[in-house]
N, C-alpha and C positions, 0 to 999 in steps of 0.2 A: 502493501500500500505505500502511496506515494501520498501523505495528508496535504502538502504543503500546497499542492497544484502547478508544482514545477514539472519540467519537461517537456513532454511534448504539447498537453494542453496549453501551457504556457507560451510557446512558441507558436502556438495556432493562435492562438489569442493577439498576439503580436502581429502577425500578419494579418489578420480577420481585420483589425482595426486598422490596419493601413487600406483597406478597400472599402469596409463597410463602417457605416456609422455608430460608433461605439459596439465593432467588433461583433453584431447582432443583429438577426435578422428581426426581432422581437425583442423590446426593450428590457424585459423582466429577466432575459436568459442571462443578463450580463453582470449577475450579482452584486448590482451597484445597493441594491438594499440590506446585502449583508457582508459583502464586503470581500477580496479574494479573487481569486480567479476560477472561472466558471470550468467545466468538465466537458471537453472535446467528446459525444460519444463514439466511439466506431463501432459498434454491436450492443444488441440487445438479444435477450432468449428468456421467456416465461416473465418471472418477475425482477432479472435481475437487469442492469447495466453495465458494461464495459467500455470503460474510456480507452481513450490513443494511449496510453499511459501502461496500459494491461490492469487497474483498478477494476475492482468490481462493486456494485454497490446494487442495495436492495433499492427498486424503483417506487416511491412514492409520490412521482407525476403522473405518471401513466400517461405521459405525452397530451397532459390536462384533461384527462377522463378517457378518451376512446379504446384503448385498450383494454377493453372489461376481462378479455380472454387472457391477456397476457402480450408478450412480444413474442412476432414468430411463431404463433399456433399453426401449427401443420397442417390442417384443414383447409384454413384460409390461404395460408400461403399458397397451397396446390390448387385452389381455384383462382385464384390472383396469379399466378405464375400460367396458367390455363388460359387467361382473357389476355395476358400480354401477347403469350403466343398468336392468337388470333390477331392482333391491332392494338394498338393502343389510345387511338385518338379516331374518329372517323368525322366528326362535322355533321352525324347524322341520327336517328332517332336509331336506338338498339332495344335490343329485348330485356338485359339486364334493369335499365333503368324503370322499363315496366313492372318489371317485376318486384324492384325494389320498392316503387311507389306504391304497389298492392299491398306490400307488408308495411309499410308505413299507416295507409288507410285502415287496413284492419288493425291495427292497436292501439292506435290513438283517435281522439272525436273529428280528425279532420276526413273531408268529403274530397280533396284533389290537393294534390301535392305539386311544386316546381320545382326542381333540384337548381343549386347552386353551385359555386364552389367555397364559399366561406362565411361562417357565422355572420361575420361583416355583411357580406352579401345578401345573406338570407333578411337580416334586419332593413336593412337599408330599401330593399324591394318591399319588405311588407307594410312600412312607412309609405311608401311613396303608393301603394295598392290600397290602403286606408284613406289616404287623403283625397287619390283618386275617385274613389266608389264614396264616400262621404259628403265631397265637393268642400271640403272641409280643410284648414291650414295649420292649427295648434297642437301640438304633440305633449303628453303629460307623462313624464317620467321618473323617477324614483333618484335620489340623491344614495352614491353608491352602488347600483347597477350599472353594469359595464354591458354595451349592447354592439360590441366593434367598434371599429374608427370612423363610424359616419356622423360626418360636420356636426348635424343636428343634436346628436345623442350624448355627446363628449363630455356636454355639461357634467360635473360633478360624477362623474361616471367609476370611481372605483379604482380597485385592481392596478395594473400600473399605474395611472395616473397616479394612484392615491401611494404606491411604493415609492414612486419617483418624486413624488413633492411637486408637481406638476404646476403651476399657479396657470389655473383658468383653461382656456383650448388657445394655445398661439397657432396662427395659421389657420382659424376656423373664424371668418367675419362675423361681425356681430349680428349681422342678417341670418344667420344658418340657425342660430342659438336663440333670435329673438322670438320663435314660434314655437320655442320647447318650455314647457313648465316643467320645472323641477322641487318635488316633494320630498319629504321626509318618509322612510318606508316605515309601513304596519301605524300608519297615522292617519287612522279615518276623519277625522273631521277636517285635517289639512285638504282630503281628497273630495270631501263634501265641500268645503267651501269654493276649490278648484273650479269644481264643477258649475255650483251656484254662480260663480263671476260670468265662467266660460264657458260654459256648457255652448252653446252656440257654435260656438267656433272650435269645438274641441274635435277632429277627425278619430285619435284615440289614444288609450293609455296603453302604455309599454311595460312591461315588467318582468324582470325574472320569474322563473313560477316558484323559485326557492332561492335565492341569491346564493351566488357562491366567488363573487367576486368583489367582495369586504370581508371575505370570510363566508362560513356559512352562516346564513341569518335566516332561517324560516319563516315562513309567513304567521302570524298569528292565525289562532283556529278562525276559520271563516272568510280571512281577509281578503283570498284571492275572489271567493264567490260575491263580495262586496263588490271589488270591484268591476266583478261582470255587471253586476245588474244597477251599477249605478250608471258606466256606459252605456248598456241597455235603455236605460230612463233617458238619455240624453241624447239617444242615436250617435253615438260614438261605437269605434269597434275595440274590443278588449285584446289586445296581443298579447300573448303568453311566449317570453322567450324561453326557449328548453334546450336551446344550445349545448346548456353544460349538462340539465338535467335530465335532457328528453334519453329516455333506455338506459340512464348512470342510476340514476336516485332509485328508482325500480323498475320491473320487467315493462312496464306499462311506457310508451312512449311517452307519458308526462306526468306530471307529480300529483300522483292518485291519491297521494292522504288527503289533497284537496283540490279536487278539479272533478271530471264528469260524475264520480262516484257520487256527487255530489247533487247530482241533477241538474248539472250547467255545464258549457263547454265554452271552451274561448271562441272570437272569430275567427283568430288567424292565431296562428302557433310558429316558432321559429324553431329547427332542427338543425344539428351539427355533432361533431365529436364522432359520438360512440355509432350516430348512423351512416357514418362513413367509415366504420372500422380502422379508422388511423390515416385514412387518405384525405386529400384536400375535395373535399364534399359536404355538404349543407344544403338544407332546405327549407321552402315554407310552405305552408298549406293552411286548407281553412275551410268555413263554409263555402259550397258549391256555388250558391250566390255572388259570392266577394270572389270568388278566385276565378269565377266565369269575365270578369273585368280586368284582366290580362290579354294583351295581345295573344293571338290572333284573334282570340274570341270577342275582347272588350276593348278598350282604347286605352289601356295604360302599358305602356313597352316596358319591358324588359327581357334581356338577352343576354347569353353569355357561352361563347366558342365552347369552352369547356365543360359546360353543364352539362350534368348526367353522363363524365366520362364513365365509358364501358369498365374500364377497370376499378377506378373509384366505386362506383354501382355493384361493383360483383364483390367488392370487398368490403363493405356495408352490407349486402345481403347476406354475405357467408357468415360473418359475423352477429346480426342478429338471429340467423335460422338457428347458432348454435347457444344461445343466451336465452339459457332453458331456467325455469325454476328454482332449478339445484343449484346453476350456477349464481343465481341472484342471492340465495339461501346462503350458500359460503363466502359470497361477498358480504353480504351483511354481518354472517359470525366474523369473519376477520377484520373488518370496520371494525366491531362491536370490541373485539380483543385489544386492538392496538390503540383504541378511543379510551377505553377503560384503564389501562397502562401506562399512557402519555398522562392522563390528569392523575393516578395515585403517585407518578413519577417526581411530578411538578409538586404536588400536595405535600410529599415526604421532603424534598428540597426547601418549601416555604416560598414558593413560585406562586403568584398572584395568576388567576388563571380563570378564563370561563373556556370549556369544551363544547361545541355546537355542532348538532347533527341535520343532515337531509335524506333518508334514506342511507344508502353505503356512501356517502359522502361528508367527513369532517371537518372540522378545524379547529384551531385552539388561537383563541383570543388571549395575547400577555399584557396581564396587571388588571386595575379594577375596570368593570362591565360597562360603566355609565351610570346615566339614573337610574335603572333596575338592578339591584344585585344580584349576582349570578346569572345575567342575563342578558345579551346582546340582541336588541331589537331593530337597532338601525346604522347607519353611517355615520352619525356623531358619536354613538357609544364605540362602534369599531376604531373609530377616530383615539380613541384614550389609548390605544395599545404603547405597549414599551417595546420600540419595534429593536433596541438594543438587545434586551432579553431574549428575542427570537433570535439574533445572528449570532448570540453567542451558542446557544441551543443548536441552530442549523449547522455552524461548522462543526460541533463536538461529534452532531449526529453523521456527519459525513465523512470527519475522520475515522469512525467506527463502522464505516462500510453502508451507509442511509442516506438514500437524496433525498430531499424532502425540497419543496418545492422555496425557491430562493427567495422569498417575500411574505411576510404576516400577514398581509390579505387574500392570500391565494387558500384554496381548496387541497386536501388530501386526498390521495386515492388510492385505492386498491384494488389486486384484480384476480380473476378467478385460478392464476396460476402462485399465487402466494403461499407458498406452502410453510410446512411447519418450520425448514431452515430458513425462510426468507423471516418469517415472523417471529422466531426465536432471535436471530441477527437485530431486530427492532428493538425486541423486549430489553437486550442485552446493553445496545448501547443509550437506552432510556435514563439509568440512573447518574451516571455522568455529565451527560448531556444536562439535566435536570439539575445539576451542581453546578453547571458553567452559567446557565440561564440567570441562577441564586445570583452568582457573583456578580454578573452585570446588573441584576436588580440591586446590588447592596446589600442582597441579604446574609446575614454572618452563615 
């Protein structure tokens, strides 16, 4: 093990910084929030990452969610290899995209689906469609919810912006965010007041079904249903962003603990991550009458050369078909073991913390939880974190062979490939990492 990050990773990082801003192609990867040198990964298998220096790490990022079955699953790999052998991109309709759309429609509350290549494209397109369908222009979102780097949705977007302390949205003109209302999450009174004042102009409200981009902050009981009903009363659309939660938090393609099982459904939904099996693929879908407004059936234009790519849709379908009830039972059990053990280790070391979860997703908040003891309910609470404690914890875990997300504001993920060896590696690393966090907190 080379815990210092010197060697091949450091050399690659220097090369990367000469040709790529910050040396990375997505900001959080740069380790700016935790310090040190990012590990450049050469390969991955099951629950393990191997970096270019030959070090192995238990992976608790899982490519930010999509590696539900673990890395390089042999069945998925075989189907993808067969798809590649047939050709990688045609620019025409293909059978795999139809089959994946059928799978999504069968497992979620949507009637129709349109594929795109990224979660950002999915939310951008859903917002455009909502505006076109309603003839309105105002969008409501919540502080701390991240919906991709769409200009109008970067206001108080949590995740990478919070990690890097980016002030506002440089590069985005005021006109792009002037039609965006940003409210505190889980605040019904704020939602009611916004609709009372702006209702006739609101095209849609967009929210993460269970936010995971300010850490995991579940909706309070009935909150999503309240949002849906409020939108319906005012003629707006309710857009549920499930790019992270869809097919990850539960086997359902939506956050089933507060969704269609209660007798309502979103008007539009966005998907990504797991749906693409780790390939660049995403989708948005919804009510048939709303989706019919998309070209070529309707007037709202959206297009993409690689949308519905046959290799990506094959990977997504192969992953979803293997994600059985048994897989989700295993994911839930593994997440519970690690969630509980992490909390116990931090408690034993005297580190103030809150652990929260949504299905198989979970994260740790470092320090006081804000206004409600023992619970983080919105971005203001999440922003009280002691990020120095997480940085110390992160590096102590990394030194012991566990790769966590390099930001205190991100979600931890497990896979069906996290076996006894992987879990034990994490458990063995926790006590020392918790003591490191305590030292950073100033706890004796």
